[in-house]
C-alpha positions in Angstrom: 57.2 282.3 1.0 54.8 283.2 -1.7 53.7 286.9 -1.4 51.1 286.9 -4.2 47.5 286.4 -3.3 44.7 286.9 -6.0 46.7 289.5 -7.9 47.3 288.7 -11.6 50.3 286.5 -12.2 52.5 288.2 -14.9 53.8 286.2 -17.8 57.4 286.3 -16.4 56.3 284.3 -13.3 54.3 281.6 -15.1 55.7 278.1 -14.8 54.8 274.4 -14.9 52.9 272.1 -17.3 49.2 271.1 -17.4 50.1 267.6 -16.3 51.2 269.0 -12.9 47.5 269.4 -12.2 47.1 265.6 -12.4 49.4 265.2 -9.5 48.0 268.2 -7.6 44.4 266.8 -7.7 45.4 263.2 -7.2 47.5 264.0 -4.2 44.6 266.1 -2.8 41.7 263.7 -3.4 43.4 260.4 -2.7 42.7 260.4 1.0 40.8 258.9 3.9 37.9 261.4 3.5 37.3 260.0 0.0 37.3 256.4 1.3 34.8 257.4 4.0 32.4 258.9 1.4 32.3 255.5 -0.3 31.6 253.7 3.0 28.8 256.2 3.8 26.7 255.4 0.7 26.6 251.8 1.8 26.6 252.1 5.6 24.4 255.2 6.0 22.2 255.0 2.9 21.9 251.2 2.7 22.8 251.0 -1.0 24.0 247.6 -2.2 27.6 247.4 -3.4 26.6 247.6 -7.1 24.1 250.4 -6.4 27.0 252.3 -4.7 29.3 251.8 -7.7 26.5 253.2 -10.0 26.0 256.2 -7.7 29.8 256.8 -7.4 30.3 256.7 -11.2 27.2 258.9 -11.9 28.0 261.5 -9.2 31.6 261.9 -10.1 31.1 262.0 -13.9 28.5 264.8 -13.4 30.6 266.8 -10.9 34.3 266.6 -11.7 34.1 268.3 -15.2 33.4 271.5 -13.1 37.0 271.2 -11.8 38.4 270.9 -15.3 36.3 273.9 -16.4 37.3 276.2 -13.6 40.9 275.2 -14.1 40.8 276.7 -17.7 40.3 280.2 -16.3 43.6 280.1 -14.4 46.0 280.3 -17.3 43.6 282.7 -19.2 43.4 285.3 -16.4 46.2 284.6 -13.9 43.9 284.7 -10.9 41.8 282.5 -8.7 38.4 281.0 -9.5 36.3 283.0 -7.1 38.0 286.2 -8.4 36.9 285.2 -11.9 33.4 285.0 -10.6 33.5 288.8 -10.5 32.9 288.7 -14.2 29.4 287.4 -13.6 28.5 288.9 -10.2 30.5 292.2 -10.4 33.7 293.0 -8.3 31.5 293.8 -5.3 28.6 291.6 -6.0 30.9 288.5 -5.9 32.1 289.2 -2.4 29.4 287.3 -0.6 29.9 284.2 -2.9 33.7 284.4 -2.2 32.9 284.5 1.5 30.7 281.4 1.1 33.7 279.8 -0.7 35.9 280.6 2.3 33.4 279.0 4.7 33.3 276.0 2.4 37.1 275.6 2.8 37.1 276.2 6.5 34.5 273.5 7.0 36.5 270.9 5.2 39.7 272.0 6.9 38.1 271.6 10.3 36.8 268.2 9.3 40.2 267.1 8.3 41.8 268.4 11.5 39.3 266.5 13.6 40.1 263.3 11.8 43.8 264.0 12.1 43.4 264.4 15.8 41.3 261.2 16.2 43.9 259.2 14.2 46.8 260.6 16.2 45.1 259.9 19.5 44.4 256.3 18.3 48.1 255.9 17.6 49.1 257.3 21.0 46.5 254.9 22.6 48.2 252.0 21.0 51.4 253.2 22.6 49.8 253.0 26.0 49.0 256.7 26.6 45.8 257.9 28.2 44.0 259.4 25.3 41.0 260.6 27.4 43.1 263.4 28.8 41.9 266.8 27.7 45.5 268.1 27.9 46.7 265.5 25.5 43.9 266.3 23.1 44.7 270.0 23.1 48.4 269.2 22.6 47.7 267.0 19.6 45.5 269.6 18.0 48.1 272.3 18.4 51.0 270.1 17.1 48.8 269.1 14.1 48.0 272.8 13.4 51.7 273.7 13.4 52.5 270.9 10.9 49.5 271.8 8.8 50.6 275.4 8.6 53.9 274.8 6.8 53.0 274.1 3.1 50.1 276.5 2.7 52.2 279.2 4.3 55.1 278.7 1.9 52.7 278.8 -1.1 51.9 277.5 -4.5 55.2 276.0 -5.6 55.6 274.0 -2.3 52.0 272.7 -2.5 52.4 271.6 -6.2 55.7 269.8 -5.4 54.5 268.1 -2.2 51.3 266.8 -3.8 53.4 265.1 -6.5 55.2 263.1 -3.9 52.1 262.5 -1.9 50.5 260.9 -5.0 53.0 258.1 -5.3 53.0 257.3 -1.6 49.2 257.2 -1.5 48.9 255.0 -4.7 51.3 252.5 -3.1 49.6 252.4 0.3 46.0 252.5 -0.8 46.8 249.8 -3.4 48.2 247.6 -0.6 45.1 248.3 1.4 42.9 247.2 -1.5 44.9 243.9 -1.8 44.4 243.2 1.9 40.7 244.0 2.0 39.9 242.3 -1.4 39.5 238.7 -0.3 37.0 239.7 2.4 34.6 241.7 0.2 31.1 240.5 -0.2 29.6 242.3 -3.2 26.3 240.6 -2.7 25.8 241.9 0.8 22.9 244.2 1.6 19.4 244.4 0.3 19.8 247.6 -1.6 17.9 250.9 -1.5 15.1 252.5 -3.5 15.5 255.2 -6.2 14.8 258.0 -3.7 17.7 257.0 -1.5 19.9 256.6 -4.5 19.3 260.2 -5.5 20.3 261.4 -2.0 23.5 259.3 -2.3 24.4 260.8 -5.7 23.8 264.3 -4.3 26.2 263.6 -1.4 28.9 262.2 -3.8 28.6 265.3 -6.0 28.8 267.8 -3.1 31.7 266.0 -1.5 33.5 265.7 -4.8 33.7 267.8 -7.9 31.1 270.4 -6.8 33.0 271.4 -3.7 36.4 271.3 -5.4 35.1 273.4 -8.4 35.8 276.8 -6.8 39.5 275.9 -6.4 40.3 275.0 -10.0 41.9 278.3 -11.1 43.8 278.7 -7.8 46.3 276.1 -8.9 46.3 276.5 -12.7 46.8 280.3 -12.6 50.6 280.0 -12.7 50.5 278.0 -15.9 51.6 279.8 -19.1 48.6 281.6 -20.8 49.1 279.5 -23.9 48.8 276.1 -22.1 46.7 273.7 -24.2 43.1 273.9 -23.0 42.3 270.2 -23.5 45.3 269.3 -21.4 44.4 271.7 -18.6 40.8 270.5 -18.5 41.7 266.8 -18.9 44.4 266.6 -16.3 42.4 268.5 -13.7 39.3 266.4 -14.4 41.2 263.0 -14.2 43.3 264.0 -11.2 40.1 264.2 -9.1 37.8 261.8 -10.9 40.0 258.7 -10.9 40.9 258.8 -7.2 37.4 259.5 -6.2 35.9 256.6 -8.2 38.6 254.1 -7.1 38.7 255.1 -3.4 35.0 255.5 -3.0 34.5 252.1 -4.6 37.1 250.6 -2.2 35.2 252.3 0.7 31.9 250.8 -0.5 33.6 247.4 -0.6 35.0 247.9 2.9 31.5 248.7 4.1 30.4 245.2 3.1 33.0 243.8 5.5 32.7 246.2 8.5 29.3 247.5 9.7 30.7 250.7 11.2 33.2 251.3 8.4 31.9 254.9 8.1 34.1 255.6 11.2 37.5 255.8 9.6 39.4 255.6 12.9 37.8 253.0 15.2 35.5 251.2 12.7 37.2 250.9 9.3 40.5 249.4 10.6 38.4 246.3 11.6 38.7 245.2 7.9 42.5 245.3 8.1 45.0 242.8 9.5 46.4 244.0 12.9 49.9 244.6 11.5 48.5 247.2 9.0 46.5 249.3 11.5 49.4 251.5 12.5 50.5 252.1 8.8 46.8 252.8 8.0 46.5 255.4 10.8 49.7 257.1 9.5 48.3 257.0 6.0 45.1 258.6 7.3 47.0 261.4 9.0 49.3 262.2 6.0 46.5 262.0 3.5 44.4 264.4 5.6 47.3 266.8 5.8 47.5 266.7 2.0 43.8 267.5 1.6 43.9 270.3 4.1 47.0 271.8 2.4 45.0 272.4 -0.7 41.9 273.7 1.2 44.0 276.0 3.5 45.9 277.6 0.6 42.6 278.3 -1.3 40.7 279.5 1.7 43.2 282.4 2.0 42.6 283.4 -1.6 38.9 283.2 -1.1 39.1 285.5 1.9 40.9 288.1 -0.3 38.4 287.6 -3.1 35.7 288.4 -0.5 37.1 291.9 -0.4 39.0 291.6 2.9 42.3 293.5 2.6 44.7 291.0 4.2 47.9 289.4 3.1 47.7 285.8 1.9 49.9 284.5 4.7 47.8 286.3 7.3 44.6 284.8 5.9 46.2 281.3 6.1 47.2 281.8 9.8 43.8 283.2 10.7 42.0 280.3 9.0 44.1 277.8 10.9 43.4 279.5 14.2 39.6 279.3 13.5 40.0 275.6 12.5 41.8 274.9 15.8 38.8 276.3 17.7 36.3 274.3 15.6 38.4 271.1 16.0 38.5 271.5 19.7 34.7 271.8 19.9 34.2 268.8 17.6 36.8 266.6 19.3 35.2 267.2 22.7 31.7 266.5 21.4 30.1 263.2 20.1 28.4 264.6 17.0 31.2 264.8 14.5 29.6 262.5 11.8 26.3 264.3 12.1 28.0 267.7 11.8 29.9 266.6 8.7 26.9 265.1 6.9 24.9 268.3 7.6 27.7 270.5 6.3 28.0 268.5 3.1 24.3 268.6 2.5 23.9 272.3 2.9 26.9 273.1 0.7 24.6 272.3 -2.3 22.3 275.2 -1.7 24.9 277.9 -2.7 27.4 275.8 -4.7 25.0 274.4 -7.3 23.6 277.9 -8.3 27.1 279.4 -8.3 28.2 276.7 -10.7 25.1 277.3 -12.9 25.9 281.1 -13.1 29.6 280.5 -13.6 29.2 278.0 -16.4 26.6 280.1 -18.2 28.8 283.2 -18.0 31.8 281.2 -19.3 29.7 280.0 -22.3 28.5 283.6 -23.0 32.1 284.8 -23.0 33.4 281.8 -24.9 36.0 281.4 -22.1 37.6 284.8 -22.6 37.8 287.4 -19.8 39.0 291.0 -19.3 41.4 290.1 -16.4 42.1 293.6 -15.3 38.4 294.5 -15.1 38.0 291.8 -12.4 40.0 294.1 -10.1 38.4 297.5 -11.1 36.3 298.5 -8.0 35.6 302.0 -9.3 34.1 301.3 -12.7 30.5 300.5 -13.7 28.9 297.1 -13.0 30.2 296.7 -9.4 27.1 294.6 -8.7 25.6 292.7 -11.6 22.0 292.1 -10.5 21.3 289.5 -13.2 23.8 287.1 -11.5 22.6 288.0 -8.0 18.9 287.3 -8.9 19.9 284.1 -10.6 21.9 283.0 -7.6 18.9 283.6 -5.2 16.5 281.9 -7.6 18.9 278.9 -7.8 19.3 278.7 -4.1 15.6 278.7 -3.6 15.2 275.9 -6.2 18.0 273.9 -4.5 16.5 274.4 -1.0 13.1 273.2 -2.3 14.5 269.9 -3.6 17.1 269.1 -1.0 16.9 266.1 1.4 19.6 266.6 4.0 20.1 265.8 7.6 19.2 269.4 8.5 15.9 269.6 6.6 14.0 268.3 3.5 12.6 270.8 1.0 9.0 270.9 0.0 9.5 269.4 -3.5 11.7 266.7 -1.9 8.9 265.8 0.5 6.3 265.9 -2.2 8.3 263.4 -4.3 8.9 260.9 -1.6 12.2 262.3 -0.4 14.1 262.5 -3.7 17.1 264.9 -3.9 17.6 266.7 -7.2 18.8 269.9 -5.4 22.0 270.1 -7.4 20.3 269.9 -10.8 17.5 272.3 -9.7 19.9 274.9 -8.4 22.3 274.6 -11.3 19.7 274.7 -14.1 17.4 277.4 -12.5 20.4 279.7 -11.8 21.9 279.2 -15.2 18.6 279.7 -17.0 17.6 282.8 -15.0 21.1 284.3 -15.6 20.9 283.6 -19.4 17.5 285.3 -19.6 18.3 288.4 -17.5 21.8 289.1 -18.7 21.1 289.7 -22.4 23.4 292.6 -23.0 26.7 292.6 -24.9 29.6 290.9 -23.1 33.0 292.6 -23.0 35.5 289.8 -23.4 39.0 291.0 -24.4 41.8 289.6 -22.3 44.4 292.4 -21.8 47.9 291.4 -22.8 49.2 293.2 -19.8 47.4 290.8 -17.5 49.6 288.0 -18.8 
């Protein structure tokens, strides 16, 4: 079991190659959730198939470079992405952002656990069991939680190895699914949507993809040797998420032209499949969701530590899973799961986009070089760096003004007919404010001892 949390990884314990990140991110992102995001842009937003393809390409091209960028800091510093955020916000100033990052992971973990439970209940229903029983639902949730706990608890090496094998299995099964659905696709179906709706769809794709995965980049690259080629680290991390998202979202959009309720991955989407493939599909759904949650659960423990909570990594993992079990129980016994998920994805933008703007601007100012030990100095000067805090607040205000989510629509969004440029507003405003306010010299040496 891995004992290290966000502590710096010394050079003697570094291992792996940049291409390992390709398998890590492919195994993580090639899942049912990704497929559902693709069906949503057609089923929920009313985009035509070709509009959906355009939104999928645009959203992922804009968002997934962030995963590549945050992966660069792992080998350079030997710690997690949200810990690296301390360079901009200060060791104590970054705590709230790390807490937001933890909430981000918990939300996705709970969503995954809910779908795992629904898929397992559907399988049991096909076996003739009474899936309406509350006792059976609780049992399924608990068993799923115990299975989910294994890989994140063991740690980094186990996660990296498992995702490599998951990748090959998912490529095979999703490829077979595409072959089965292909002849039924009607790319001319649907009347299409206006530009306003298109912008909302792009925002959803970005928040569900590279933007929400960005805070995890360094968590998995931090064990790579410090001299790992930067182009390879960036490229493999970017492609590992970008390619599966584009391919599976496009497949999801295609499925939505066949099945009207395809956005429901358990009872709706299988309607596009032959009956003999429904059971393999449900098993694929369960395993792929476990794979996604493995990455989320591992990182959520690191984020909790980065938030300043003094707790061992394995304790944080267990605590996160217990919380997810409670959330899963509430969601499974309610009828508002899809609404809850869409609201969660929409509101992520408000803090994530400004964080990304500050992070990227700080990285540019430092030319990608950090004083790794200073990230853990909680007694020195600059514990709270107000330039980044003010920039974050300004960016959050800008994002909130231009968001169009299921929870609310901002004033600028309403004034422009419902457009959603919240990600761009939050990113650009936060980055610009930080660049203007933080004009002092930047201390950038990377201490050799940190390697």
